[in-house]
SERO-4910 file (N, C-alpha, C, O; in steps of 0.05 Angstrom, whole numbers):
BEGIN
 pado doro    nc1    nc2    nc3   cac1   cac2   cac3    cc1    cc2    cc3    oc1    oc2    oc3
  Met    A   1634   1306   -161   1614   1285   -165   1586   1292   -154   1566   1285   -165
  Lys    A   1586   1306   -129   1561   1312   -117   1546   1334   -134   1522   1334   -137
  Glu    A   1562   1352   -146   1550   1372   -163   1538   1361   -188   1517   1370   -197
  Leu    A   1552   1341   -199   1542   1327   -222   1515   1313   -218   1497   1314   -233
  Ser    A   1515   1300   -193   1491   1285   -188   1467   1303   -184   1445   1297   -192
  Arg    A   1472   1328   -171   1450   1348   -168   1440   1357   -194   1416   1360   -198
  Thr    A   1460   1362   -213   1452   1371   -240   1435   1351   -254   1415   1358   -267
  Leu    A   1441   1326   -252   1426   1304   -265   1398   1301   -254   1379   1297   -269
  Ile    A   1395   1305   -227   1370   1304   -215   1352   1326   -223   1328   1322   -225
  Arg    A   1364   1349   -227   1349   1373   -235   1338   1369   -264   1315   1376   -271
  Ile    A   1356   1359   -281   1349   1353   -309   1325   1333   -310   1306   1338   -325
  Phe    A   1327   1312   -295   1306   1291   -295   1281   1301   -286   1261   1295   -297
  Ser    A   1281   1319   -264   1257   1330   -254   1243   1348   -274   1218   1347   -277
  Ile    A   1259   1365   -289   1248   1383   -310   1234   1367   -332   1212   1373   -341
  Ile    A   1249   1346   -340   1238   1329   -363   1211   1317   -355   1192   1316   -371
  Ser    A   1210   1307   -329   1185   1294   -317   1162   1314   -318   1140   1307   -327
  Ile    A   1168   1339   -310   1147   1360   -309   1138   1365   -338   1114   1367   -344
  Leu    A   1156   1368   -355   1149   1375   -383   1132   1355   -396   1112   1363   -410
  Phe    A   1138   1330   -392   1124   1308   -406   1100   1297   -391   1085   1282   -403
  Met    A   1095   1304   -367   1073   1295   -350   1045   1301   -365   1028   1283   -366
  Pro    A   1040   1324   -374   1015   1328   -389   1011   1310   -412    988   1302   -418
  Leu    A   1033   1303   -426   1030   1284   -447   1021   1257   -438   1005   1244   -452
  Phe    A   1032   1248   -416   1025   1222   -406    995   1223   -398    980   1205   -404
  Val    A    987   1246   -383    958   1247   -374    941   1248   -399    920   1235   -401
  Phe    A    949   1264   -419    932   1267   -443    929   1238   -456    907   1230   -464
  Ala    A    951   1225   -458    951   1199   -471    932   1180   -455    917   1165   -467
  Glu    A    933   1182   -429    915   1165   -413    886   1172   -416    868   1155   -416
  Met    A    880   1197   -420    852   1206   -424    842   1200   -452    819   1206   -457
  Gln    A    858   1191   -471    850   1186   -498    848   1155   -504    850   1147   -526
  Ile    A    843   1139   -481    840   1110   -484    816   1103   -503    794   1115   -500
  Thr    A    821   1085   -521    798   1076   -539    787   1050   -527    802   1031   -524
  Thr    A    761   1049   -521    749   1025   -512    738   1010   -536    724   1022   -553
  Gln    A    744    985   -537    735    968   -558    707    956   -554    699    950   -531
  Asp    A    693    951   -575    665    940   -573    665    913   -557    647    907   -541
  Glu    A    685    896   -563    685    869   -550    692    871   -522    689    851   -507
  Glu    A    701    894   -512    708    897   -483    684    902   -466    687    901   -441
  Ile    A    661    907   -477    637    909   -461    617    888   -468    609    886   -491
  Met    A    609    871   -448    591    849   -452    563    857   -443    560    873   -425
  Val    A    544    844   -456    516    847   -449    505    819   -443    509    800   -458
  Thr    A    491    817   -420    478    792   -413    448    798   -408    441    820   -400
  Val    A    433    777   -413    403    778   -410    394    756   -391    402    733   -394
  Ser    A    379    763   -372    370    745   -351    339    747   -347    330    769   -341
  Pro    A    324    726   -351    333    699   -361    342    700   -391    333    717   -406
  Arg    A    358    681   -398    370    681   -425    348    678   -446    350    690   -467
  Asn    A    327    661   -440    306    658   -459    279    664   -445    265    646   -436
  Pro    A    273    690   -444    249    697   -430    223    689   -442    221    686   -466
  Glu    A    203    685   -424    177    678   -433    160    704   -435    169    724   -423
  Pro    A    138    705   -449    121    727   -452    113    738   -424    106    723   -406
  Tyr    A    115    765   -421    106    779   -397    124    774   -373    115    780   -351
  Gln    A    147    762   -377    165    756   -355    182    779   -350    187    795   -368
  Asp    A    193    783   -325    211    805   -319    238    798   -330    247    776   -326
  Val    A    250    817   -345    277    811   -358    296    833   -349    289    856   -346
  Thr    A    321    824   -343    341    844   -337    363    843   -355    374    821   -360
  Ile    A    372    867   -367    394    869   -386    416    882   -370    412    902   -357
  Ser    A    440    870   -371    463    882   -355    488    885   -372    494    868   -390
  Leu    A    502    905   -367    528    912   -378    550    905   -359    548    908   -335
  Ser    A    574    896   -371    596    890   -355    621    893   -372    619    890   -397
  Ser    A    644    900   -359    669    902   -374    692    897   -357    691    902   -333
  Tyr    A    714    886   -368    738    880   -354    759    902   -360    781    904   -348
  Ala    A    752    920   -380    771    939   -389    764    968   -379    782    985   -379
  Thr    A    740    973   -373    734   1001   -365    714    999   -343    700    979   -340
  Asp    A    712   1021   -326    694   1022   -304    669   1034   -314    667   1058   -318
  Leu    A    649   1017   -319    622   1025   -329    606   1041   -309    588   1056   -317
  Asn    A    613   1037   -283    599   1055   -263    604   1084   -266    590   1100   -253
  Lys    A    624   1092   -281    631   1120   -286    624   1128   -314    627   1152   -321
  Ala    A    614   1109   -331    608   1116   -358    580   1128   -361    562   1123   -344
  Ile    A    575   1143   -381    549   1155   -387    536   1137   -406    546   1132   -429
  Ile    A    514   1126   -398    499   1105   -412    471   1113   -419    455   1120   -402
  Thr    A    464   1111   -445    436   1118   -454    422   1093   -465    432   1081   -484
  Trp    A    399   1085   -454    384   1063   -463    361   1072   -480    345   1089   -473
  Asn    A    360   1060   -504    338   1064   -523    323   1039   -528    335   1019   -533
  Met    A    297   1040   -526    279   1016   -532    260   1025   -555    244   1043   -552
  Asp    A    262   1011   -577    246   1016   -600    247   1046   -607    227   1058   -611
  Ser    A    272   1057   -607    278   1085   -616    269   1105   -595    268   1129   -601
  Lys    A    262   1097   -571    256   1117   -550    274   1115   -527    281   1093   -519
  Ile    A    284   1138   -516    301   1137   -493    286   1129   -468    266   1142   -460
  Ile    A    295   1108   -455    279   1099   -431    296   1102   -405    286   1100   -382
  Leu    A    322   1107   -409    340   1108   -386    365   1122   -395    375   1117   -417
  Ser    A    377   1141   -378    402   1154   -385    414   1164   -359    401   1173   -341
  Gly    A    441   1162   -359    456   1173   -337    482   1159   -332    490   1141   -347
  Thr    A    496   1167   -309    522   1156   -305    518   1129   -290    504   1127   -270
  Gly    A    532   1108   -300    532   1082   -286    506   1067   -288    501   1048   -273
  Lys    A    489   1073   -307    465   1059   -312    469   1032   -327    463   1029   -350
  Ile    A    480   1012   -312    490    988   -325    468    967   -325    471    946   -337
  Asn    A    446    971   -312    423    951   -312    398    963   -319    392    986   -311
  Tyr    A    382    948   -334    354    957   -339    336    932   -338    341    912   -351
  Thr    A    315    934   -323    294    913   -319    267    921   -331    258    943   -326
  Phe    A    256    904   -345    230    910   -358    214    884   -359    224    863   -354
  Lys    A    188    887   -367    169    865   -370    169    860   -401    163    877   -417
  Ala    A    176    834   -407    175    827   -435    147    830   -449    126    827   -436
  Ser    A    147    835   -473    121    836   -487    109    810   -492    119    790   -482
  Gly    A     87    808   -506     73    784   -511     86    766   -532    105    774   -545
  Pro    A     75    742   -536     87    724   -556     87    736   -583     71    753   -589
  Asn    A    105    727   -600    107    735   -629    113    766   -631    104    780   -649
  Ser    A    128    775   -611    135    804   -613    165    806   -605    176    788   -593
  Thr    A    177    830   -611    206    835   -605    210    862   -594    199    882   -604
  Asn    A    227    864   -573    235    889   -563    264    894   -572    282    877   -566
  Asn    A    269    916   -585    296    921   -595    308    945   -578    296    966   -574
  Phe    A    333    939   -568    347    958   -551    372    967   -564    386    952   -577
  Ser    A    377    994   -562    402   1004   -571    415   1018   -546    403   1037   -535
  Ile    A    439   1010   -537    451   1020   -513    476   1035   -521    495   1023   -532
  Ile    A    476   1061   -516    499   1078   -524    517   1084   -499    507   1096   -480
  Ile    A    542   1076   -499    559   1077   -476    583   1095   -482    598   1091   -501
  Lys    A    587   1115   -466    610   1134   -465    627   1129   -443    623   1142   -422
  Pro    A    648   1112   -444    665   1105   -422    679   1129   -412    684   1147   -428
  Val    A    686   1131   -386    701   1154   -376    729   1154   -387    742   1133   -387
  Gly    A    739   1177   -397    763   1181   -406    768   1168   -435    790   1167   -444
  Ser    A    747   1159   -448    749   1145   -474    745   1166   -496    731   1186   -492
  Ala    A    758   1161   -518    755   1178   -540    732   1171   -559    726   1184   -579
  Asn    A    718   1149   -551    696   1140   -570    674   1131   -554    677   1129   -529
  Thr    A    651   1126   -568    627   1115   -555    623   1087   -568    632   1081   -591
  Ile    A    609   1069   -552    604   1041   -560    573   1038   -561    560   1047   -542
  Thr    A    563   1026   -582    534   1021   -582    530    990   -583    540    977   -601
  Lys    A    514    981   -565    508    953   -562    478    949   -569    460    963   -559
  Lys    A    473    930   -587    444    926   -595    434    898   -585    448    878   -587
  Val    A    411    899   -574    398    873   -563    371    871   -571    356    891   -570
  Ser    A    362    848   -580    335    842   -588    324    821   -570    337    800   -568
  Ile    A    301    825   -557    288    807   -540    263    797   -552    244    813   -556
  Ser    A    261    772   -559    238    759   -570    227    737   -551    237    714   -551
  Pro    A    206    744   -536    197    724   -517    186    701   -531    172    704   -552
  Ser    A    191    677   -520    183    652   -534    171    632   -514    180    630   -491
  Glu    A    150    619   -522    137    600   -505    143    571   -513    148    564   -536
  Ile    A    143    555   -491    147    526   -498    133    511   -475    137    517   -452
  Asp    A    116    491   -481    102    475   -463    117    450   -458    129    438   -477
  Leu    A    118    440   -434    133    416   -427    112    397   -413    102    403   -391
  Leu    A    106    375   -426     88    356   -414    102    329   -406    124    324   -417
  Trp    A     90    314   -388    103    289   -380     81    268   -376     57    274   -373
  Glu    A     90    243   -377     72    221   -371     90    198   -359    114    195   -366
  Ser    A     77    185   -341     90    160   -328     86    137   -345     64    128   -346
  Ile    A    106    126   -358    103    104   -377     97     79   -361    112     69   -344
  Gly    A     73     68   -368     66     42   -354     52     45   -329     43     25   -317
  Gly    A     51     70   -319     38     74   -291      9     67   -292     -5     75   -310
  Tyr    A      1     52   -272    -27     41   -273    -46     59   -257    -40     68   -236
  Thr    A    -70     63   -269    -91     74   -257   -117     59   -264   -117     49   -287
  Pro    A   -137     58   -249   -161     42   -256   -179     59   -275   -176     83   -279
  Pro    A   -197     44   -287   -217     59   -307   -231     82   -292   -238     80   -268
  Phe    A   -235    102   -307   -251    127   -297   -235    142   -277   -246    161   -266
  Tyr    A   -209    136   -271   -194    153   -253   -191    180   -267   -185    182   -291
  Lys    A   -195    202   -250   -195    229   -263   -168    240   -265   -165    260   -279
  Gly    A   -148    229   -253   -121    240   -255   -104    223   -275   -115    207   -290
  Lys    A    -77    226   -273    -61    210   -288    -41    197   -270    -38    206   -247
  Ala    A    -28    175   -278     -8    161   -262     15    179   -253     26    193   -270
  Leu    A     21    178   -228     42    195   -218     69    179   -221     69    154   -222
  Pro    A     92    193   -222    117    180   -226    126    166   -200    124    177   -178
  Thr    A    136    143   -203    147    128   -179    175    121   -183    185    121   -206
  Arg    A    190    117   -162    219    112   -163    225     86   -181    212     65   -178
  Gly    A    243     90   -198    250     68   -215    233     66   -238    238     48   -255
  Gly    A    212     81   -241    195     82   -264    205     98   -288    226    111   -285
  Lys    A    193     97   -311    203    112   -335    184    136   -338    159    134   -334
  Ile    A    195    158   -346    180    183   -351    185    193   -380    208    193   -389
  Lys    A    165    201   -393    168    212   -420    161    241   -418    140    249   -409
  Met    A    180    258   -428    175    286   -431    172    295   -458    186    286   -476
  Val    A    154    312   -464    149    322   -492    148    352   -492    133    365   -477
  Ala    A    165    364   -510    167    394   -512    149    402   -535    150    391   -557
  Ile    A    133    423   -530    115    433   -552    120    464   -555    109    480   -539
  Pro    A    135    472   -574    139    501   -578    114    513   -587     97    501   -600
  Asn    A    110    540   -579     85    554   -585     90    581   -594     89    599   -577
  Thr    A     97    585   -620     97    612   -632     86    610   -660     82    588   -671
  Glu    A     80    632   -672     70    631   -700     89    619   -719     81    607   -739
  Thr    A    114    623   -714    136    612   -733    134    582   -732    134    569   -753
  Ile    A    131    570   -708    130    542   -705    105    529   -714    105    509   -728
  Thr    A     82    540   -705     57    530   -710     49    532   -739     32    516   -749
  Ser    A     60    550   -753     55    552   -782     72    532   -799     69    531   -823
  Gly    A     89    517   -786    105    497   -799    130    509   -812    143    495   -828
  Asn    A    137    534   -805    161    546   -818    186    543   -801    207    553   -808
  Gly    A    184    530   -778    208    528   -760    218    499   -758    203    480   -754
  Asn    A    245    495   -761    258    472   -756    272    473   -730    289    491   -727
  Ile    A    267    457   -712    275    459   -684    296    438   -676    294    415   -684
  Ser    A    315    447   -661    336    430   -649    330    432   -618    324    453   -608
  Tyr    A    332    409   -605    326    408   -576    350    400   -560    365    383   -569
  Ser    A    353    411   -537    375    404   -519    362    398   -491    348    414   -480
  Trp    A    368    373   -481    355    364   -457    377    361   -435    400    353   -440
  Lys    A    368    369   -411    384    364   -387    368    352   -364    344    358   -360
  Asn    A    382    334   -350    370    322   -328    387    326   -302    409    315   -300
  Asn    A    377    341   -284    393    349   -260    419    362   -269    440    356   -258
  Asp    A    419    380   -288    441    394   -299    461    378   -315    482    388   -323
  Asn    A    455    353   -319    472    336   -337    460    335   -365    437    328   -369
  Ala    A    477    342   -383    468    345   -412    463    316   -422    479    298   -418
  Glu    A    440    312   -433    431    286   -445    439    287   -475    422    293   -492
  Val    A    463    282   -481    472    285   -509    456    267   -528    446    276   -549
  Asp    A    454    242   -521    440    223   -540    411    229   -545    400    221   -565
  Ser    A    399    243   -526    370    249   -529    365    278   -542    342    285   -549
  Ser    A    387    292   -546    386    319   -557    392    319   -587    407    302   -597
  Gly    A    381    339   -600    388    342   -629    363    353   -644    343    362   -632
  Tyr    A    367    351   -670    347    361   -690    321    345   -688    322    321   -691
  Asn    A    298    357   -682    272    346   -682    268    327   -658    248    313   -657
  Lys    A    286    325   -639    283    307   -616    268    321   -595    279    332   -576
  Asp    A    241    322   -599    224    338   -581    214    322   -557    197    332   -542
  Tyr    A    225    297   -553    216    282   -530    241    270   -517    262    267   -529
  Tyr    A    237    263   -491    260    253   -475    248    232   -456    229    239   -441
  Val    A    258    208   -457    251    185   -439    273    180   -420    296    178   -428
  Phe    A    267    179   -394    288    173   -374    276    155   -352    251    154   -349
  Lys    A    293    142   -337    285    126   -315    287    144   -290    308    157   -286
  Asn    A    265    145   -275    267    161   -251    287    154   -232    293    130   -228
  Asp    A    299    174   -219    321    171   -202    312    151   -178    291    154   -167
  Leu    A    328    131   -170    322    111   -151    323    123   -122    309    115   -103
  Phe    A    342    142   -119    349    150    -92    341    180    -86    339    187    -62
  Asp    A    336    196   -107    328    223   -103    297    225   -105    284    209   -118
  Ser    A    287    245    -92    258    248    -93    248    263   -116    223    265   -120
  Ser    A    265    273   -134    255    288   -156    277    288   -179    300    281   -174
  Asn    A    269    296   -203    286    301   -225    280    328   -237    258    335   -244
  Asp    A    301    343   -240    300    370   -252    306    370   -281    329    367   -289
  Ile    A    286    373   -298    287    370   -327    287    397   -341    269    414   -335
  Thr    A    306    403   -358    307    427   -373    309    421   -403    324    403   -411
  Val    A    294    435   -419    295    432   -448    299    460   -458    286    479   -450
  Thr    A    319    462   -478    323    486   -495    316    481   -523    327    462   -535
  Ala    A    298    496   -534    290    491   -562    298    516   -578    291    539   -569
  Ser    A    311    513   -601    319    535   -618    317    527   -647    322    505   -655
  Ser    A    308    547   -663    303    542   -690    328    543   -707    346    559   -700
  Val    A    330    528   -728    352    528   -746    356    556   -757    379    566   -760
  Glu    A    334    570   -763    334    597   -776    342    618   -755    346    642   -761
  Glu    A    345    609   -730    353    629   -708    332    651   -703    339    673   -694
  Asn    A    307    645   -709    286    665   -703    269    654   -679    248    666   -674
  Tyr    A    277    634   -666    263    625   -642    282    612   -623    299    597   -632
  Ser    A    279    618   -597    294    604   -577    277    605   -551    266    626   -544
  Ala    A    274    582   -537    259    582   -514    270    560   -496    280    540   -505
  Glu    A    266    564   -469    275    545   -450    253    540   -429    239    559   -420
  Lys    A    252    515   -419    232    508   -400    244    488   -381    259    470   -388
  Glu    A    237    493   -355    248    476   -334    224    465   -319    204    479   -314
  Met    A    225    439   -311    204    426   -294    216    406   -276    233    390   -283
  Val    A    207    408   -251    216    389   -231    196    366   -228    172    372   -223
  Ile    A    203    342   -233    186    319   -231    189    306   -205    211    296   -199
  Gln    A    168    306   -188    170    294   -163    163    263   -166    149    254   -184
  Thr    A    175    247   -148    168    219   -147    150    214   -123    151    227   -103
  Tyr    A    134    193   -126    113    186   -106    115    155   -102    125    139   -118
  Ser    A    105    149    -79    103    119    -72     76    109    -83     56    122    -80
  Pro    A     78     85    -95     52     72   -106     35     65    -82     45     61    -60
  Arg    A      9     63    -88    -11     56    -66    -28     33    -76    -36     31    -99
  Leu    A    -32     14    -56    -48     -9    -61    -74     -6    -45    -73     -3    -20
  Ile    A    -96     -7    -59   -122     -2    -46   -140    -25    -53   -141    -34    -76
  Phe    A   -156    -35    -32   -175    -58    -36   -202    -46    -42   -210    -25    -30
  Tyr    A   -217    -59    -60   -245    -53    -65   -260    -80    -66   -249   -102    -69
  Lys    A   -286    -77    -63   -303   -101    -68   -313   -103    -97   -318    -83   -110
  Arg    A   -316   -127   -106   -329   -132   -131   -358   -140   -126   -363   -160   -112
  Ser    A   -376   -125   -139   -404   -132   -136   -413   -150   -159   -406   -144   -182
  Pro    A   -428   -172   -153   -437   -189   -175   -454   -174   -198   -455   -183   -221
  Thr    A   -465   -153   -190   -483   -138   -209   -472   -113   -219   -476   -105   -242
  Glu    A   -456   -100   -202   -446    -73   -208   -416    -71   -215   -406    -49   -221
  Gly    A   -403    -94   -213   -374    -93   -218   -357    -84   -194   -366    -87   -171
  Ile    A   -334    -73   -200   -317    -62   -179   -327    -37   -167   -330    -17   -182
  Leu    A   -331    -35   -141   -342    -12   -129   -320      8   -123   -311     10   -100
  Tyr    A   -311     23   -143   -289     42   -141   -297     66   -122   -279     80   -112
  Asn    A   -322     69   -117   -330     93   -101   -330     84    -71   -339    100    -54
  Asn    A   -321     61    -64   -320     52    -36   -294     37    -29   -294     12    -27
  Ala    A   -273     52    -26   -249     39    -20   -249     27      9   -259     40     28
  Leu    A   -238      3     12   -238    -10     38   -214      0     55   -191     -2     45
  Glu    A   -219      9     79   -198     20     95   -183     -5    109   -184    -27    100
  Thr    A   -169      1    131   -154    -20    145   -172    -41    155   -162    -63    160
  Glu    A   -198    -36    159   -215    -56    171   -243    -55    158   -253    -34    152
  Ser    A   -254    -78    153   -281    -80    142   -296   -104    152   -283   -123    161
  Thr    A   -323   -105    150   -339   -126    159   -352   -139    136   -362   -126    118
  Leu    A   -351   -168    136   -363   -183    116   -392   -189    125   -397   -202    145
  Val    A   -411   -179    109   -440   -185    115   -450   -205     96   -470   -218    102
  Glu    A   -437   -209     72   -448   -229     53   -435   -257     59   -417   -260     76
  Asp    A   -445   -276     45   -434   -302     48   -407   -305     37   -391   -322     45
  Glu    A   -400   -288     19   -373   -287      8   -368   -259     -4   -386   -244    -11
  Val    A   -341   -254     -8   -334   -227    -18   -309   -231    -35   -291   -246    -29
  Thr    A   -311   -216    -57   -287   -216    -75   -273   -189    -72   -284   -168    -79
  Leu    A   -248   -191    -62   -231   -167    -60   -215   -163    -85   -205   -182    -96
  Val    A   -213   -137    -93   -198   -130   -116   -177   -110   -107   -183    -89    -96
  Ala    A   -152   -118   -114   -129   -101   -105   -121    -84   -132   -115    -94   -153
  Ile    A   -121    -57   -126   -113    -37   -146    -87    -24   -139    -86     -9   -119
  Pro    A    -65    -30   -154    -39    -18   -147    -36      9   -162    -25     10   -184
  Tyr    A    -45     32   -150    -43     57   -163    -13     65   -168      4     64   -150
  Phe    A     -8     74   -193     16     85   -202     40     64   -207     60     72   -219
  Leu    A     37     39   -198     57     21   -203     62     17   -233     42     15   -247
  Pro    A     86     15   -242     90     12   -272     85    -15   -282    103    -30   -289
  Leu    A     59    -22   -282     49    -49   -289     45    -53   -320     52    -74   -332
  Leu    A     35    -33   -332     26    -35   -359     49    -42   -378     69    -28   -380
  Gly    A     46    -66   -392     68    -75   -409     88    -91   -394    106   -102   -406
  Asn    A     85    -93   -367    106   -108   -352     90   -128   -332    101   -135   -311
  Glu    A     66   -135   -339     48   -150   -319     63   -176   -311     62   -183   -288
  Asn    A     77   -189   -329     89   -215   -324    113   -213   -305    122   -233   -294
  Lys    A    123   -189   -301    146   -185   -285    139   -183   -255    156   -186   -237
  Phe    A    114   -179   -250    105   -174   -221     93   -198   -210     78   -213   -223
  Ser    A    101   -204   -184     89   -228   -171     68   -216   -149     72   -195   -138
  Tyr    A     47   -233   -145     27   -226   -125     27   -246   -103     19   -269   -108
  Asn    A     36   -238    -80     36   -256    -57     15   -248    -36     17   -228    -23
  Trp    A     -5   -266    -35    -28   -264    -17    -21   -279      9     -9   -301      8
  Lys    A    -30   -269     32    -28   -284     56    -54   -278     72    -65   -256     72
  Ile    A    -62   -299     85    -86   -298    104    -77   -306    132    -68   -328    136
  Asn    A    -80   -288    151    -70   -293    177    -40   -302    179    -32   -319    196
  Gly    A    -25   -290    162      4   -297    162     12   -320    145     36   -324    142
  Glu    A     -6   -335    135      1   -358    118     -3   -352     89    -24   -341     80
  Gln    A     17   -359     73     16   -353     45     -2   -373     31     -1   -397     36
  Ile    A    -18   -363     13    -37   -380     -1    -31   -380    -31    -15   -363    -41
  Lys    A    -43   -399    -46    -37   -401    -74    -48   -376    -89    -70   -366    -83
  Thr    A    -32   -366   -107    -41   -342   -122    -66   -348   -138    -66   -367   -153
  Pro    A    -87   -332   -135   -111   -336   -150   -107   -335   -181    -87   -323   -190
  Ser    A   -125   -346   -196   -122   -344   -225   -123   -316   -236   -108   -309   -255
  Lys    A   -140   -300   -225   -138   -271   -227   -121   -259   -206   -130   -256   -184
  Lys    A    -96   -252   -211    -76   -247   -192    -85   -225   -172    -78   -225   -148
  Ser    A   -100   -206   -181   -107   -183   -165   -133   -186   -150   -142   -167   -137
  Glu    A   -147   -210   -152   -172   -214   -139   -171   -239   -121   -161   -260   -128
  Leu    A   -184   -235    -98   -185   -257    -78   -213   -260    -67   -224   -241    -56
  Thr    A   -225   -284    -70   -251   -289    -61   -250   -303    -33   -236   -323    -30
  Val    A   -264   -291    -13   -263   -301     15   -291   -312     21   -311   -299     19
  Arg    A   -292   -340     29   -316   -352     36   -313   -365     65   -303   -387     68
  Pro    A   -322   -351     85   -317   -362    113   -334   -386    117   -357   -388    107
  Glu    A   -323   -406    132   -339   -430    138   -355   -427    163   -373   -443    168
  Ser    A   -349   -406    179   -366   -400    202   -362   -371    208   -343   -357    200
  Arg    A   -381   -361    225   -380   -332    232   -364   -329    258   -360   -348    273
  Gly    A   -355   -304    262   -341   -299    285   -311   -297    281   -300   -314    267
  Gly    A   -297   -278    292   -269   -275    287   -262   -258    266   -279   -242    257
  Tyr    A   -238   -258    255   -230   -242    233   -209   -255    217   -197   -276    225
  Ala    A   -203   -244    194   -181   -253    176   -164   -230    169   -174   -210    158
  Asn    A   -138   -232    174   -120   -211    166   -110   -219    137    -97   -239    133
  Ile    A   -117   -202    118   -110   -206     90    -88   -188     82    -91   -164     84
  Asn    A    -66   -199     72    -43   -184     64    -36   -190     35    -37   -213     26
  Leu    A    -28   -168     21    -18   -173     -7      6   -156    -12      8   -133     -4
  Ile    A     26   -169    -26     51   -155    -35     52   -159    -64     52   -182    -73
  Ile    A     53   -137    -80     58   -138   -108     86   -128   -112     92   -106   -102
  Glu    A    103   -142   -127    131   -136   -128    144   -145   -155    138   -167   -165
  Asn    A    161   -128   -166    178   -134   -188    205   -139   -177    220   -121   -170
  Ala    A    212   -165   -174    239   -173   -160    262   -163   -177    285   -163   -166
  Gly    A    259   -155   -202    282   -146   -218    288   -117   -216    307   -107   -228
  Glu    A    270   -101   -202    274    -72   -199    271    -63   -171    251    -70   -158
  Leu    A    290    -48   -161    286    -36   -134    263    -17   -134    258     -4   -154
  Phe    A    249    -16   -111    228      3   -106    201     -2   -122    181     12   -118
  Gln    A    201    -22   -139    176    -29   -155    161    -48   -137    158    -72   -145
  Lys    A    151    -40   -115    138    -57    -96    116    -41    -82    119    -18    -76
  Val    A     94    -55    -76     74    -42    -61     58    -63    -44     54    -86    -53
  Ser    A     49    -56    -21     34    -76     -4     13    -63     12     13    -38     15
  Asn    A     -6    -78     22    -28    -68     38    -40    -91     54    -38   -115     47
  Gln    A    -53    -85     76    -66   -104     93    -93    -97    101    -98    -73    107
  Leu    A   -111   -116    102   -140   -111    109   -149   -130    130   -146   -155    127
  Lys    A   -161   -119    153   -172   -136    173   -202   -139    165   -218   -120    165
  Leu    A   -209   -164    159   -236   -171    150   -251   -185    174   -246   -208    181
  Asn    A   -270   -171    185   -286   -183    207   -308   -202    195   -325   -194    178
  Ile    A   -308   -227    205   -327   -246    191   -346   -257    213   -363   -273    207
***
């Protein structure tokens, strides 16, 4: 029995040695499939003149050992072992960079060619605070406030779109949440209510043409601000003196003065009836004037002061409130 066992071991060893080259040869003739090598572009929708990185990856073969040749517009731009990344600056709008990437995996019997086309696309993203109040001749625009509504408008900007040849589908996200009802064909605007408890909203829009010749993405962070209530004087001859805001304290030199309260950025427009105006003088509430935002003060005697306080508030909405106080020396 011992002799038989030794004989079997010798036979098995000889067979293993004879067939080992066949196993090694078979291992070296692995065929890598095209779908086993992935190409990613970052950013996915580059803008003109933006830095772009193209990367190769694979779950089936070690690309760090592969011989990789990069061609851009028919010219070799990079070649060598393990060249799995290439970074370049995208060209201008209405242009395309065409890449041909030839990959020879280690131990593979074939080569793989991956083709990538990069067409930088522009898209402008504009916003406005719906109903946000600013006085006449104000040089800026109303800033977003908590609980207010914001309208975003996407404006694609390429020759394909501006010539009227592009039909666009839009996909909107708010803080990474897909806004399905606001997304779709020709839905180039998005209206949302500003977050009540966060200080900003991160809005992203992706626009792509039905013909697949245009794709662009834009992200914008919309900050929220607190509304401000500022007092001005109304002149009988010049109107509201917007060039002279009244600070926390002012002196009355006239026989009477009309104070005008301007609630910057409060979402008043179209909602005026929802806001209450609560005026107080020296802590006592007074009847709301016929012009809610204006108060005329006529002192009966000189000396002393009057603390004037105003609260403008929408009781039906959190954070839609603004107040200020003025010490008026008389």
